[in-house]
C-alpha positions in Angstrom: -25.8 22.9 -13.3 -24.0 21.1 -10.2 -24.5 22.8 -6.7 -21.4 23.7 -4.9 -21.5 21.1 -1.3 -21.9 22.7 1.5 -21.9 20.1 3.8 -19.1 17.4 5.4 -18.8 14.3 7.1 -15.8 13.2 9.0 -15.2 9.6 10.5 -14.0 9.2 13.5 -13.3 5.0 13.6 -12.3 4.2 17.2 -14.8 2.4 19.5 -14.2 0.8 22.7 -15.5 -3.0 20.7 -17.2 -3.8 18.0 -20.9 -4.0 18.6 -22.6 -7.6 17.0 -23.8 -6.2 14.1 -21.5 -3.7 13.1 -19.9 -3.9 10.0 -19.4 0.1 9.9 -15.1 0.7 9.6 -13.7 1.0 12.4 -10.8 0.3 14.6 -11.5 -1.0 18.2 -9.1 0.0 20.9 -10.4 -2.1 23.9 -9.4 0.0 27.0 -7.2 2.2 26.3 -8.6 4.8 24.1 -8.3 6.5 27.6 -4.9 5.8 28.8 -2.0 8.3 28.5 0.8 6.7 26.2 -1.0 3.7 25.9 -1.5 1.9 21.6 -4.7 3.3 21.8 -4.1 7.0 22.5 -1.2 6.7 19.4 -3.4 5.0 17.3 -6.2 8.5 16.9 -3.3 11.1 17.2 -1.8 9.1 14.4 -5.1 8.8 12.6 -6.0 12.7 13.4 -3.1 13.5 11.8 -3.9 11.6 8.6 -7.5 13.6 8.9 -5.8 16.7 9.2 -3.7 16.3 6.4 -6.6 14.9 4.2 -8.6 18.4 4.5 -5.5 20.2 4.0 -5.3 19.2 0.4 -9.0 19.4 -0.4 -10.1 21.7 -3.2 -11.6 24.8 -1.7 -15.6 25.5 -1.5 -17.9 27.1 -0.4 -18.9 27.7 3.9 -21.0 25.0 5.0 -23.8 24.8 6.3 -23.4 20.9 8.4 -20.8 19.5 9.3 -21.8 16.3 10.7 -18.6 14.1 12.8 -19.8 10.3 13.0 -17.9 6.8 13.7 -17.3 4.9 15.3 -17.2 6.6 18.2 -16.3 10.2 18.2 -16.5 11.1 21.5 -13.4 8.7 22.9 -11.5 12.2 21.5 -11.1 15.2 23.8 -12.7 18.7 23.9 -9.3 20.2 22.3 -8.9 16.9 19.4 -12.6 18.0 18.2 -12.0 21.7 18.8 -9.1 21.6 16.3 -11.2 19.6 13.8 -13.6 21.9 13.9 -10.9 25.1 13.3 -9.7 23.0 10.7 -12.8 22.6 9.1 -13.7 26.3 9.4 -10.2 27.7 8.2 -10.3 25.4 5.2 -14.4 26.1 4.4 -15.9 28.1 6.8 -19.6 28.0 8.6 -22.4 29.4 7.5 -24.3 31.6 10.1 -26.2 29.5 12.1 -24.6 25.5 10.4 -25.7 22.4 12.5 -22.5 20.7 13.8 -23.4 17.3 14.9 -21.2 15.1 16.5 -22.5 11.2 17.9 -21.8 10.4 21.4 -21.8 6.9 23.3 -23.0 6.6 26.7 -19.7 4.8 28.0 -17.6 7.4 27.0 -18.3 10.6 28.5 -19.2 12.6 31.8 -21.5 15.5 32.0 -18.2 17.8 31.8 -17.5 16.4 28.2 -20.5 17.2 27.0 -20.1 21.0 28.1 -16.5 20.8 26.6 -17.9 19.7 23.3 -20.9 22.6 23.1 -18.6 25.3 24.5 -16.3 24.8 21.6 -19.3 24.6 18.7 -21.0 21.6 18.8 -24.8 22.1 18.9 -26.4 18.7 18.0 -25.8 15.4 19.3 -26.6 12.3 18.6 -26.7 10.0 21.1 -26.3 6.1 19.9 -28.8 4.2 22.9 -29.9 1.4 20.4 -32.0 0.0 23.7 -32.8 0.6 27.3 -32.5 -3.0 28.3 -29.2 -4.3 30.0 -30.0 -7.7 28.3 -30.4 -6.4 25.2 -27.6 -4.1 25.3 -25.4 -6.8 26.4 -26.7 -9.5 23.7 -25.8 -7.1 21.1 -22.3 -6.6 22.2 -22.9 -2.6 23.6 -20.6 -1.1 26.2 -23.1 0.9 28.6 -26.3 -0.3 30.3 -29.5 1.2 30.8 -28.5 3.2 33.6 -25.7 4.9 31.6 -28.0 5.9 28.7 -31.1 7.2 31.1 -28.1 9.8 32.6 -26.7 10.2 29.7 -30.2 11.6 28.4 -31.0 13.7 31.1 -27.7 15.0 30.7 -28.0 16.3 26.8 -32.1 17.3 28.0 -30.8 19.6 30.8 -28.1 21.2 27.8 -31.3 20.9 25.5 -34.0 23.1 28.2 -31.3 25.6 28.9 -30.8 26.4 25.3 -26.9 25.8 25.4 -27.7 22.7 22.9 -29.8 23.2 19.7 -31.1 19.8 19.4 -30.4 16.1 20.0 -31.1 13.0 18.4 -31.4 9.4 20.4 -30.9 6.2 17.9 -32.5 3.3 18.9 -33.0 -0.6 16.7 -35.9 -2.3 15.8 -36.5 -6.1 15.5 -33.2 -7.1 17.9 -33.4 -10.6 18.8 -35.6 -11.5 21.4 -37.8 -8.5 20.9 -41.4 -8.6 21.1 -44.3 -5.9 20.3 -45.0 -5.3 23.9 -41.0 -4.9 24.6 -40.7 -2.3 22.0 -43.4 -0.6 23.2 -41.9 -0.1 26.7 -38.8 1.3 24.8 -40.9 3.4 22.7 -42.3 4.8 25.8 -38.7 5.1 27.4 -37.4 6.6 24.6 -40.3 9.4 24.6 -40.1 10.0 28.3 -36.3 11.4 27.5 -37.7 14.2 25.7 -35.5 13.8 23.1 -37.1 15.7 20.0 -35.5 14.0 17.3 -35.6 9.8 17.1 -33.4 7.6 14.6 -35.2 4.1 14.6 -33.1 1.8 12.4 -34.0 -1.4 11.8 -31.8 -4.6 12.8 -29.7 -5.2 9.1 -27.8 -9.2 9.4 -24.4 -8.3 7.8 -22.5 -11.3 6.4 -19.1 -10.5 8.2 -20.3 -9.8 11.5 -21.2 -11.7 14.9 -24.6 -11.3 14.6 -24.3 -12.6 10.3 -22.0 -15.7 11.7 -25.1 -16.6 14.2 -28.0 -15.5 11.8 -25.9 -18.2 8.9 -26.1 -21.3 11.9 -29.4 -20.4 12.7 -28.7 -19.2 16.2 -29.6 -15.6 15.3 -33.2 -15.1 17.5 -34.8 -12.8 15.4 -38.2 -11.3 15.0 -40.7 -13.5 12.3 -41.2 -11.1 9.6 -45.0 -10.7 10.8 -43.8 -9.9 14.0 -41.3 -7.2 12.9 -44.6 -5.8 10.4 -46.0 -5.0 13.8 -43.2 -3.4 15.3 -42.9 -1.0 12.7 -46.3 -0.2 12.4 -46.6 0.4 16.1 -44.1 2.6 15.9 -45.3 4.3 13.5 -48.2 4.7 15.9 -46.9 5.6 18.8 -44.4 8.1 17.6 -47.1 9.8 15.6 -49.4 9.9 18.7 -46.6 11.8 20.7 -46.3 14.7 18.2 -43.3 13.0 15.8 -43.1 13.1 12.5 -41.5 10.8 9.8 -39.7 13.0 7.8 -37.7 10.0 6.4 -37.7 5.9 6.4 -36.0 6.2 9.5 -36.4 9.3 11.2 -38.9 11.1 13.2 -39.0 14.7 14.7 -40.8 16.8 16.7 -41.5 19.9 14.8 -38.0 22.0 14.2 -35.9 19.6 14.9 -35.3 17.5 11.7 -31.6 16.8 10.8 -30.6 19.1 7.8 -27.2 17.2 7.5 -29.5 13.7 6.8 -31.9 15.4 5.1 -28.9 16.7 2.8 -28.3 12.9 1.7 -31.7 12.6 0.7 -31.7 15.5 -1.2 -29.1 14.4 -3.6 -26.9 17.4 -2.7 -23.4 16.5 -2.9 -20.9 16.7 0.6 -17.6 16.1 1.8 -16.5 13.3 3.4 -13.4 13.0 5.1 -11.4 9.7 7.1 -10.9 6.1 6.7 -14.3 4.6 4.9 -15.8 7.6 4.7 -17.9 8.4 1.6 -17.6 11.9 -0.2 -19.5 12.9 -3.4 -19.2 16.4 -3.9 -19.9 16.7 -7.2 -22.4 13.9 -7.8 -20.3 10.9 -8.6 -19.5 9.0 -4.8 -16.0 7.9 -3.8 -15.4 5.4 -0.3 -11.9 6.0 0.8 -10.3 2.6 1.9 -11.5 1.2 5.3 -8.6 0.1 6.3 -5.8 2.6 8.2 -3.3 1.5 6.3 -4.7 1.9 3.6 -6.1 4.8 4.0 -2.4 6.4 5.1 -1.7 4.9 1.8 -4.4 6.8 -0.5 -3.9 9.8 1.9 0.1 9.9 1.0 -0.5 9.3 -3.3 -3.3 12.0 -2.8 -0.4 14.4 -1.1 1.5 13.9 -3.9 -0.4 13.4 -7.1 -4.0 14.4 -6.7 -5.6 11.2 -8.0 -8.9 11.0 -6.7 -10.7 13.5 -9.7 -14.0 12.9 -7.7 -13.2 15.7 -5.5 -12.8 18.3 -8.0 -15.5 20.4 -10.2 -13.9 19.8 -13.3 -15.0 16.1 -13.2 -18.0 16.7 -12.2 -21.2 14.2 -13.0 -24.6 15.0 -11.9 -25.6 11.9 -9.6 -27.3 9.5 -11.4 -31.2 9.3 -12.4 -31.5 5.9 -10.5 -30.0 7.0 -7.5 -31.7 10.2 -7.1 -34.6 8.1 -7.4 -33.6 5.9 -4.8 -32.7 7.9 -2.4 -35.5 10.5 -2.8 -38.2 8.0 -2.3 -36.8 7.6 1.4 -38.2 11.0 2.4 -41.7 11.8 2.9 -42.2 14.1 0.4 -41.4 11.9 -1.8 -39.8 12.8 -5.8 -41.3 14.5 -9.1 -40.6 11.8 -11.3 -40.5 13.9 -14.8 -38.9 17.4 -13.2 -36.1 14.9 -12.1 -35.6 13.4 -15.5 -35.6 16.4 -17.7 -32.6 17.5 -14.7 -30.8 14.3 -16.0 -31.3 15.4 -20.1 -34.2 13.1 -21.1 -36.3 14.9 -23.6 -39.9 14.9 -23.1 -40.5 11.9 -25.6 -37.9 10.0 -23.0 -40.0 11.4 -20.2 -43.0 10.3 -21.8 -42.0 6.1 -22.9 -39.6 5.7 -20.1 -42.0 6.6 -17.2 -44.7 5.1 -18.6 -42.9 1.7 -18.5 -41.7 2.5 -14.8 -45.3 2.8 -14.0 -46.0 -0.5 -15.2 -43.3 -2.0 -13.1 -45.1 0.0 -10.3 -48.2 -0.7 -10.8 -48.9 -3.3 -8.1 -47.7 -1.0 -5.5 -50.3 1.9 -6.9 -53.1 -0.3 -7.3 -52.5 -1.4 -3.4 -51.6 2.2 -2.5 -48.6 1.5 -1.3 -46.9 3.7 -3.6 -49.0 7.2 -4.4 -48.9 9.9 -7.2 -50.2 13.2 -6.7 -49.3 15.7 -9.8 -46.2 13.9 -10.7 -45.0 13.5 -7.7 -44.6 9.6 -6.4 -44.1 9.2 -2.4 -44.6 6.3 -0.1 -47.6 5.5 1.7 -46.6 5.8 5.6 -46.1 3.4 7.0 -47.2 0.5 4.8 -45.2 2.1 1.4 -42.4 2.6 3.9 -42.4 -1.0 5.2 -41.8 -2.2 1.9 -39.6 0.0 0.1 -36.6 -2.4 -0.9 -39.5 -4.2 -3.0 -40.7 -0.8 -4.5 -37.3 0.2 -5.5 -36.0 -3.6 -6.8 -38.9 -2.8 -9.3 -37.3 0.5 -10.1 -34.2 -0.7 -10.6 -35.1 -3.6 -12.8 -36.9 -0.8 -14.5 -33.5 0.9 -15.0 -31.9 -1.6 -15.9 -34.3 -2.3 -19.2 -33.9 0.6 -20.8 -31.5 1.4 -23.6 -29.8 4.7 -22.0 -27.3 6.0 -23.6 
């Protein structure tokens, strides 16, 4: 049985400029995004028209329990534009009582009154893209804000939070950036905790080929920490934040009690979701579909969808349960891991198939089980924290090799 989606992701692709590590589907506008009558404003208006049209032609579904406005930089939109999007989603699907409505914000794009405006129209959780508190680091990765702006933004969010106006908020940081040492990273963590953010997303730097960092790395000009240092940094993140009361509920996510992101947990649980916007991925009924990553491609797709409804993955009649290997991949990211046999049976495996195939997976995973990187209890498998989570990619590679070895219908 496929459970109807109760979450929606909305992609806002606009940024002042592209950060040096970023390969997301975005549209850099320079500083023209806030000048009336500028090409940037024209681009935003044209895109929002396409976004509203896509939401209009989406299939009807149950009321949403989580909404996430991501990007890009959603805080380049004004209060009315964000409010119109929320109204569109509410009229289309409805919102459950207590729905979590999250919006990503960038410190260089708003003032305190702007934040207050977002909260007035229904946003109740904000995710602040900080990445670093060090000015030289921020400049070296192409960010458009500085330390002072970031701390000021944190203070605004925390005041709203403490006064009960904002339900929760999160701060993003990137570990293992160029030039980072363990000592410098501890200073970053200390500053992050001092902001009193109840949720921290700590991402590892990923080097993507078609980025500034990708090209620098290819030439040997990117001074990223050695693997041994990167491991120490990750262990320090885990140790420090646990001592400060944070729980690691997913590989990259730490929260104080009651502040885990419901939208994040939806992704890692294998539930379905709607996706809207350029480059956005949706998987309402199990099968994933990604929209075109360029504005021209997205415009053409919306127009074709309006006239022919070609994308069948959006309709329950074409529902296909998420493949077992994908359920295992996303489930292992969570603190509670996965129950292999339960998932396999839900995917249609017989007891005989479970016995044979899951024993084979145990063989692939034997070194990790032996060393305690992967733990097994009452049929449930989960990564040890922190060492198992640190080498999660190696464990997943063996899982994919197992999957490819099976003779499945």
